[in-house]
Steps between C-alpha positions, in 0.01 A plus 500: 500500500764445231435638157548156342199375691272768351306391196245773428546780249470760778789351697788548258860553604847571365678185377823603675430675828137399563367857523126483458306723265307763695357843418835683503710212354418387147679191376609479138453182298776346294415637157610186317322221688260672744571229759689695765482845652761732643489799735809664349752486222756384756291192584439430131873512419580282802249233393582505128755219502257264679200604294657514153437140380143478626429844357622409152294180502180677607557789255530246214178334614319837499629581149377159379157557654469834324626357171258206502203723587542691175303376202688314230570716198549327168806606307442742215451340163748571228418801288492289185235270656285797598523659155423169328181444702393866470512508119375149421 
């Protein structure tokens, strides 16, 4: 069975060579986009040129999701406005 045909979380494989994750082989996720996994630094470097554009797009989406989850903070009022309201 080809790794591309596997859809479950347990059946994960290297994006380059197709090595499946088993007890003695732990695959590392791309730390920017979390979309692909690699069995080695060699595979990661080999795949970088192909993966670069998709990775940047997904990383930007993740940053936007984090940014928009944060509550809106109103800008600080000017010091003169705060002093005026405090003493009047």
